[in-house]
C-alpha positions as a Markdown table, in Angstrom:
| # | Residue | x | y | z |
|---|---|---|---|---|
| 1 | Met | -7.2 | 19.5 | -6.6 |
| 2 | Thr | -5.1 | 20.2 | -9.7 |
| 3 | Leu | -6.2 | 18.2 | -12.6 |
| 4 | Ile | -2.9 | 18.0 | -14.5 |
| 5 | Asp | 0.4 | 18.9 | -12.9 |
| 6 | Ala | 2.8 | 19.7 | -15.7 |
| 7 | Arg | 5.7 | 20.3 | -13.4 |
| 8 | Pro | 8.7 | 17.9 | -13.4 |
| 9 | His | 8.4 | 15.0 | -11.1 |
| 10 | Ala | 8.9 | 16.0 | -7.5 |
| 11 | Asp | 12.1 | 14.0 | -7.1 |
| 12 | Ser | 13.7 | 15.9 | -9.9 |
| 13 | Leu | 12.8 | 19.4 | -8.7 |
| 14 | Pro | 16.0 | 21.5 | -8.3 |
| 15 | Arg | 14.6 | 23.3 | -5.2 |
| 16 | Arg | 14.1 | 21.7 | -1.9 |
| 17 | Thr | 10.7 | 20.4 | -0.9 |
| 18 | Pro | 9.5 | 22.0 | 2.4 |
| 19 | Met | 10.0 | 19.7 | 5.4 |
| 20 | Phe | 6.3 | 19.2 | 5.9 |
| 21 | Val | 3.5 | 20.1 | 3.5 |
| 22 | Pro | -0.3 | 19.2 | 3.7 |
| 23 | Thr | 0.4 | 16.1 | 1.5 |
| 24 | Asp | 2.5 | 14.7 | 4.3 |
| 25 | Leu | -0.5 | 14.6 | 6.6 |
| 26 | Leu | -2.4 | 12.7 | 3.9 |
| 27 | Met | 0.4 | 10.2 | 3.9 |
| 28 | Val | 0.1 | 9.6 | 7.6 |
| 29 | Leu | -3.7 | 9.1 | 7.2 |
| 30 | Met | -3.0 | 6.7 | 4.3 |
| 31 | Val | -0.6 | 4.4 | 6.2 |
| 32 | Ala | -3.0 | 4.4 | 9.2 |
| 33 | Ile | -5.8 | 3.2 | 6.9 |
| 34 | Trp | -3.5 | 0.5 | 5.3 |
| 35 | Gly | -2.2 | -0.5 | 8.7 |
| 36 | Phe | -5.7 | -1.1 | 10.1 |
| 37 | Asn | -6.5 | -3.0 | 6.9 |
| 38 | Phe | -4.2 | -5.9 | 7.9 |
| 39 | Pro | -6.5 | -7.3 | 10.7 |
| 40 | Val | -9.5 | -6.4 | 8.6 |
| 41 | Val | -8.2 | -8.7 | 5.8 |
| 42 | Lys | -7.2 | -11.4 | 8.3 |
| 43 | Tyr | -10.6 | -11.4 | 9.9 |
| 44 | Ala | -12.6 | -11.4 | 6.6 |
| 45 | Thr | -10.6 | -14.2 | 5.0 |
| 46 | Arg | -11.3 | -16.4 | 8.0 |
| 47 | Leu | -15.0 | -16.3 | 7.1 |
| 48 | Met | -14.9 | -16.3 | 3.3 |
| 49 | Ser | -12.6 | -17.3 | 0.5 |
| 50 | Pro | -9.6 | -15.0 | 0.2 |
| 51 | Leu | -10.0 | -15.0 | -3.6 |
| 52 | Ala | -13.7 | -14.0 | -3.4 |
| 53 | Phe | -12.9 | -11.3 | -0.8 |
| 54 | Asn | -10.1 | -9.8 | -2.8 |
| 55 | Ala | -12.0 | -9.8 | -6.1 |
| 56 | Thr | -15.1 | -8.2 | -4.5 |
| 57 | Arg | -13.4 | -5.4 | -2.7 |
| 58 | Ile | -11.2 | -4.3 | -5.7 |
| 59 | Ala | -14.1 | -4.5 | -8.1 |
| 60 | Leu | -16.1 | -2.3 | -5.7 |
| 61 | Ala | -13.3 | 0.2 | -5.4 |
| 62 | Ala | -12.7 | 0.3 | -9.2 |
| 63 | Ile | -16.4 | 0.9 | -9.9 |
| 64 | Val | -16.6 | 3.7 | -7.3 |
| 65 | Leu | -13.4 | 5.4 | -8.5 |
| 66 | Leu | -14.3 | 5.1 | -12.2 |
| 67 | Ala | -17.7 | 6.8 | -11.5 |
| 68 | Phe | -16.0 | 9.5 | -9.5 |
| 69 | Ala | -13.3 | 10.1 | -12.1 |
| 70 | Leu | -15.8 | 10.3 | -15.0 |
| 71 | Ala | -17.7 | 12.9 | -13.1 |
| 72 | Thr | -14.7 | 15.1 | -11.9 |
| 73 | Val | -11.8 | 14.7 | -14.4 |
| 74 | Arg | -12.0 | 17.4 | -17.1 |
| 75 | Val | -8.7 | 16.6 | -18.8 |
| 76 | Arg | -8.8 | 12.9 | -19.8 |
| 77 | Pro | -5.6 | 10.9 | -20.0 |
| 78 | Thr | -4.4 | 9.9 | -23.5 |
| 79 | Arg | -5.0 | 6.5 | -24.9 |
| 80 | Arg | -1.3 | 5.6 | -24.2 |
| 81 | Glu | -1.6 | 6.7 | -20.6 |
| 82 | Val | -4.8 | 4.7 | -20.2 |
| 83 | Leu | -3.2 | 1.5 | -21.5 |
| 84 | Leu | -0.1 | 2.1 | -19.4 |
| 85 | Leu | -2.1 | 2.6 | -16.2 |
| 86 | Leu | -4.3 | -0.5 | -16.9 |
| 87 | Gly | -1.1 | -2.5 | -17.4 |
| 88 | Leu | 0.5 | -1.2 | -14.3 |
| 89 | Gly | -2.7 | -1.9 | -12.4 |
| 90 | Val | -2.4 | -5.6 | -13.3 |
| 91 | Leu | 0.9 | -5.6 | -11.5 |
| 92 | Gly | 0.3 | -3.2 | -8.6 |
| 93 | Asn | -3.4 | -3.9 | -7.9 |
| 94 | Gly | -3.8 | -7.4 | -9.3 |
| 95 | Ile | -0.7 | -9.5 | -8.8 |
| 96 | Tyr | 0.3 | -7.5 | -5.7 |
| 97 | Gln | -3.1 | -7.9 | -4.0 |
| 98 | Met | -3.1 | -11.6 | -4.6 |
| 99 | Val | 0.4 | -11.9 | -3.0 |
| 100 | Phe | -0.5 | -9.5 | -0.2 |
| 101 | Val | -3.7 | -11.4 | 0.8 |
| 102 | Gly | -1.8 | -14.7 | 0.6 |
| 103 | Ser | 0.9 | -13.3 | 3.0 |
| 104 | Val | -1.7 | -12.0 | 5.5 |
| 105 | Val | -3.6 | -15.3 | 5.4 |
| 106 | Asn | -0.5 | -17.4 | 6.0 |
| 107 | Thr | 1.3 | -15.4 | 8.7 |
| 108 | Asp | 0.7 | -13.2 | 11.6 |
| 109 | Val | -0.7 | -9.7 | 11.0 |
| 110 | Gly | 2.2 | -7.9 | 12.6 |
| 111 | Val | 4.8 | -10.1 | 10.9 |
| 112 | Ala | 3.2 | -9.5 | 7.5 |
| 113 | Ala | 3.1 | -5.7 | 8.0 |
| 114 | Leu | 6.7 | -5.6 | 9.2 |
| 115 | Leu | 8.1 | -7.5 | 6.2 |
| 116 | Leu | 6.1 | -5.4 | 3.8 |
| 117 | Ala | 7.6 | -2.3 | 5.4 |
| 118 | Ser | 10.9 | -3.2 | 3.6 |
| 119 | Ser | 9.4 | -1.8 | 0.4 |
| 120 | Pro | 10.6 | 1.8 | 0.8 |
| 121 | Ala | 14.2 | 0.7 | 0.7 |
| 122 | Phe | 13.5 | -1.0 | -2.6 |
| 123 | Ile | 11.6 | 2.1 | -3.8 |
| 124 | Ala | 14.5 | 4.4 | -3.0 |
| 125 | Leu | 17.0 | 2.1 | -4.7 |
| 126 | Leu | 14.9 | 1.6 | -7.8 |
| 127 | Ser | 14.1 | 5.3 | -8.0 |
| 128 | Arg | 17.8 | 6.1 | -8.0 |
| 129 | Ala | 18.4 | 3.4 | -10.7 |
| 130 | Ala | 15.5 | 4.9 | -12.8 |
| 131 | Gly | 17.0 | 8.4 | -12.6 |
| 132 | Leu | 14.0 | 9.8 | -10.6 |
| 133 | Gly | 16.2 | 11.3 | -7.8 |
| 134 | Glu | 19.2 | 11.1 | -5.6 |
| 135 | Ile | 19.4 | 9.5 | -2.2 |
| 136 | Thr | 21.0 | 12.1 | 0.0 |
| 137 | Ser | 23.1 | 11.2 | 3.0 |
| 138 | Arg | 20.3 | 12.3 | 5.3 |
| 139 | Cys | 17.8 | 10.2 | 3.4 |
| 140 | Ala | 20.1 | 7.2 | 3.5 |
| 141 | Ile | 20.5 | 7.5 | 7.3 |
| 142 | Gly | 16.7 | 7.8 | 7.6 |
| 143 | Ile | 16.1 | 4.7 | 5.5 |
| 144 | Ala | 18.7 | 2.8 | 7.5 |
| 145 | Leu | 17.3 | 3.9 | 10.8 |
| 146 | Ser | 13.8 | 3.0 | 9.7 |
| 147 | Leu | 14.9 | -0.4 | 8.5 |
| 148 | Ala | 16.7 | -1.0 | 11.8 |
| 149 | Gly | 13.4 | -0.2 | 13.6 |
| 150 | Val | 11.6 | -2.7 | 11.3 |
| 151 | Ala | 14.3 | -5.3 | 12.0 |
| 152 | Leu | 14.1 | -4.7 | 15.8 |
| 153 | Ile | 10.3 | -5.2 | 15.7 |
| 154 | Ala | 10.6 | -8.3 | 13.5 |
| 155 | Leu | 13.2 | -9.9 | 15.6 |
| 156 | Thr | 11.2 | -9.5 | 18.8 |
| 157 | Ser | 7.9 | -10.7 | 17.2 |
| 158 | Arg | 6.6 | -14.1 | 18.2 |
| 159 | Thr | 5.8 | -16.8 | 15.7 |
| 160 | Ala | 2.1 | -16.2 | 15.1 |
| 161 | His | -0.6 | -15.6 | 17.6 |
| 162 | Asp | -3.0 | -18.1 | 16.0 |
| 163 | Gly | -0.3 | -20.5 | 15.0 |
| 164 | Ser | -0.7 | -19.9 | 11.3 |
| 165 | Ser | 2.7 | -18.3 | 10.7 |
| 166 | Ser | 4.7 | -20.0 | 8.0 |
| 167 | Leu | 7.8 | -19.5 | 5.8 |
| 168 | Glu | 5.5 | -19.3 | 2.8 |
| 169 | Gly | 3.6 | -16.4 | 4.3 |
| 170 | Asn | 6.8 | -14.5 | 5.2 |
| 171 | Leu | 8.3 | -15.0 | 1.8 |
| 172 | Leu | 5.0 | -13.8 | 0.2 |
| 173 | Ser | 5.3 | -10.6 | 2.3 |
| 174 | Val | 8.8 | -9.9 | 1.0 |
| 175 | Leu | 7.7 | -10.7 | -2.5 |
| 176 | Ala | 4.8 | -8.3 | -2.1 |
| 177 | Ala | 7.2 | -5.5 | -1.0 |
| 178 | Val | 9.3 | -6.0 | -4.1 |
| 179 | Ile | 6.3 | -6.0 | -6.4 |
| 180 | Trp | 5.0 | -2.8 | -4.8 |
| 181 | Ala | 8.3 | -1.1 | -5.2 |
| 182 | Val | 8.6 | -2.0 | -8.9 |
| 183 | Tyr | 5.1 | -0.8 | -9.5 |
| 184 | Val | 5.6 | 2.5 | -7.7 |
| 185 | Val | 8.8 | 3.3 | -9.6 |
| 186 | Leu | 7.3 | 2.4 | -13.0 |
| 187 | Gln | 4.2 | 4.5 | -12.3 |
| 188 | Ala | 6.4 | 7.5 | -11.3 |
| 189 | Arg | 8.7 | 6.9 | -14.3 |
| 190 | Tyr | 6.1 | 6.6 | -17.1 |
| 191 | Val | 2.8 | 8.1 | -15.9 |
| 192 | Asn | 3.3 | 11.1 | -13.6 |
| 193 | Asn | 1.2 | 13.8 | -15.2 |
| 194 | Val | -2.2 | 12.2 | -14.9 |
| 195 | Glu | -4.7 | 13.5 | -12.2 |
| 196 | Asp | -4.6 | 11.4 | -9.0 |
| 197 | Thr | -8.2 | 10.1 | -9.2 |
| 198 | Ala | -7.8 | 9.0 | -12.8 |
| 199 | Val | -4.6 | 7.1 | -11.9 |
| 200 | Ala | -6.3 | 5.3 | -9.0 |
| 201 | Ala | -9.4 | 4.5 | -11.0 |
| 202 | Leu | -7.5 | 3.1 | -14.0 |
| 203 | Thr | -4.9 | 1.1 | -12.0 |
| 204 | Leu | -7.7 | -0.4 | -9.8 |
| 205 | Thr | -9.6 | -1.3 | -13.0 |
| 206 | Gly | -6.5 | -3.0 | -14.4 |
| 207 | Gly | -6.0 | -4.9 | -11.1 |
| 208 | Ala | -9.6 | -6.0 | -11.0 |
| 209 | Ile | -9.2 | -7.9 | -14.3 |
| 210 | Pro | -6.9 | -10.8 | -13.0 |
| 211 | Leu | -8.6 | -10.8 | -9.6 |
| 212 | Leu | -12.0 | -11.3 | -11.1 |
| 213 | Ile | -10.7 | -14.0 | -13.5 |
| 214 | Phe | -9.1 | -16.0 | -10.7 |
| 215 | Gly | -11.7 | -15.2 | -8.1 |
| 216 | Phe | -14.9 | -15.7 | -10.1 |
| 217 | Pro | -15.3 | -19.4 | -9.2 |
| 218 | Ser | -14.9 | -18.6 | -5.5 |
| 219 | Met | -17.4 | -15.7 | -5.8 |
| 220 | Leu | -19.9 | -18.1 | -7.3 |
| 221 | Ala | -19.3 | -20.6 | -4.5 |
| 222 | Thr | -19.7 | -18.0 | -1.7 |
| 223 | Lys | -23.0 | -18.0 | 0.2 |
| 224 | Trp | -23.3 | -14.2 | 0.3 |
| 225 | Ser | -26.6 | -14.2 | 2.3 |
| 226 | Ala | -24.9 | -16.2 | 5.1 |
| 227 | Leu | -22.0 | -13.7 | 5.6 |
| 228 | Pro | -22.2 | -11.8 | 8.9 |
| 229 | Gly | -22.6 | -8.0 | 8.8 |
| 230 | Asp | -19.1 | -7.3 | 10.0 |
| 231 | Val | -17.7 | -9.2 | 7.0 |
| 232 | Trp | -19.6 | -6.9 | 4.7 |
| 233 | Leu | -18.2 | -4.0 | 6.6 |
| 234 | Ala | -14.7 | -5.5 | 6.1 |
| 235 | Ile | -15.4 | -5.6 | 2.3 |
| 236 | Leu | -16.5 | -2.0 | 2.3 |
| 237 | Tyr | -13.5 | -0.9 | 4.4 |
| 238 | Gly | -11.0 | -3.0 | 2.3 |
| 239 | Gly | -12.5 | -1.7 | -1.0 |
| 240 | Ile | -13.8 | 1.9 | -0.5 |
| 241 | Ile | -11.5 | 3.2 | 2.2 |
| 242 | Ser | -8.3 | 1.1 | 1.9 |
| 243 | Leu | -8.2 | 0.8 | -1.9 |
| 244 | Ala | -10.2 | 3.7 | -3.3 |
| 245 | Ile | -9.6 | 6.6 | -0.9 |
| 246 | Ala | -6.2 | 5.7 | 0.3 |
| 247 | Ser | -5.0 | 5.0 | -3.3 |
| 248 | Val | -5.8 | 8.5 | -4.3 |
| 249 | Phe | -3.8 | 9.7 | -1.3 |
| 250 | Trp | -0.9 | 7.5 | -2.4 |
| 251 | Tyr | -0.8 | 8.7 | -6.0 |
| 252 | Arg | -1.0 | 12.3 | -4.9 |
| 253 | Gly | 2.0 | 11.7 | -2.6 |
| 254 | Val | 4.1 | 10.1 | -5.4 |
| 255 | Arg | 3.3 | 13.1 | -7.7 |
| 256 | Ile | 3.8 | 15.9 | -5.1 |
| 257 | Leu | 6.5 | 14.4 | -2.8 |
| 258 | Gly | 8.2 | 11.9 | -5.1 |
| 259 | Ala | 8.4 | 8.1 | -4.9 |
| 260 | Thr | 11.2 | 8.0 | -2.4 |
| 261 | Arg | 9.7 | 10.5 | 0.1 |
| 262 | Thr | 6.3 | 9.0 | -0.2 |
| 263 | Gly | 7.5 | 5.4 | 0.0 |
| 264 | Ile | 9.3 | 6.1 | 3.3 |
| 265 | Tyr | 5.9 | 6.6 | 5.0 |
| 266 | Leu | 5.3 | 2.9 | 4.5 |
| 267 | His | 7.7 | 2.5 | 7.5 |
| 268 | Leu | 4.8 | 3.8 | 9.6 |
| 269 | Glu | 2.4 | 1.1 | 8.4 |
| 270 | Pro | 3.6 | -1.7 | 10.7 |
| 271 | Val | 3.2 | 0.7 | 13.7 |
| 272 | Phe | -0.5 | 1.1 | 12.9 |
| 273 | Ala | -0.8 | -2.6 | 12.1 |
| 274 | Leu | 0.7 | -3.6 | 15.4 |
| 275 | Met | -1.6 | -1.3 | 17.2 |
| 276 | Ala | -4.6 | -2.7 | 15.4 |
| 277 | Ala | -3.5 | -6.3 | 15.9 |
| 278 | Trp | -3.0 | -5.5 | 19.6 |
| 279 | Ile | -6.6 | -4.1 | 19.9 |
| 280 | Trp | -8.5 | -6.6 | 17.7 |
| 281 | Met | -6.3 | -9.7 | 17.3 |
| 282 | His | -4.9 | -9.7 | 20.8 |
| 283 | Glu | -1.3 | -9.6 | 19.6 |
| 284 | His | 0.6 | -8.0 | 22.5 |
| 285 | Pro | 3.6 | -5.9 | 21.4 |
| 286 | Thr | 6.8 | -6.1 | 23.5 |
| 287 | Pro | 8.7 | -3.1 | 24.9 |
| 288 | Leu | 11.4 | -3.7 | 22.3 |
| 289 | Gln | 8.7 | -3.4 | 19.6 |
| 290 | Gly | 7.8 | -0.1 | 21.1 |
| 291 | Val | 11.5 | 1.0 | 20.8 |
| 292 | Gly | 11.4 | -0.2 | 17.2 |
| 293 | Ala | 8.3 | 1.9 | 16.5 |
| 294 | Val | 10.0 | 5.0 | 17.9 |
| 295 | Thr | 13.1 | 4.3 | 15.7 |
| 296 | Ile | 10.8 | 4.1 | 12.6 |
| 297 | Leu | 9.3 | 7.5 | 13.4 |
| 298 | Ala | 12.8 | 9.0 | 13.8 |
| 299 | Gly | 13.8 | 7.5 | 10.5 |
| 300 | Val | 10.8 | 9.0 | 8.7 |
| 301 | Thr | 11.6 | 12.4 | 10.1 |
| 302 | Leu | 15.2 | 12.2 | 8.9 |
| 303 | Thr | 14.2 | 11.4 | 5.4 |
| 304 | His | 12.6 | 14.8 | 4.8 |
| 305 | Thr | 14.9 | 17.1 | 3.0 |
């Protein structure tokens, strides 16, 4: 892995990026991990406080990544970059995670994933406004096609399998999508030359600060010895795999592929979330949702330039 990539941001490269590169495969794995994370969060927060669960998993991820970054990063980020990344982490891994878990707790797994899938459109528009790249006609068609697939799935989704769906949960999902888009564009705009592991470690550390502050009372009130083993597995998955490992994949994608091309992969997230919800939460997708999933895949393909 390259420690410091001194090239211009990928969205500003004058030459065309190849249609598929190894980083694209990492993006598919990343969204699969995040898609499966939806039912994991839903299950764990039924058995323990959402604030305690969120604070524990992000603190665990931050500790693991900080240790790994200290051992592997040879070119340390500057003080300015450290402060910027910590500040961005408060937004993208602190505030975002609080809103994200709130949305999953208050609505159906599939609905939350589908509404969050609107973030690539915000990322593309904000990237253009920030001067990080142009939206080609082919990319615009791909975004529109992907959003059409998301809308098709959303319109054919039932209320909530467990009856917990609410307007509040749906609005939180949309708010989380906007917060994530702002965070991605700010990170790409101001901190794009720091090694991926360092970015993930510092932003997770920044995010852990508000989560630990707000979640500490719930952590004290939690009877940790009474938690079943699968809840501990959910904490490990939500922290080590979903936050630590997948976050490194994400930052590498933003640096190599650019914010717009990386963000479009989030359209695949609801496909994996629906599959996981079908298997583990017994939410049965309809044929029209299958059509929507195929439409999303077609849109992702079209966005490659």
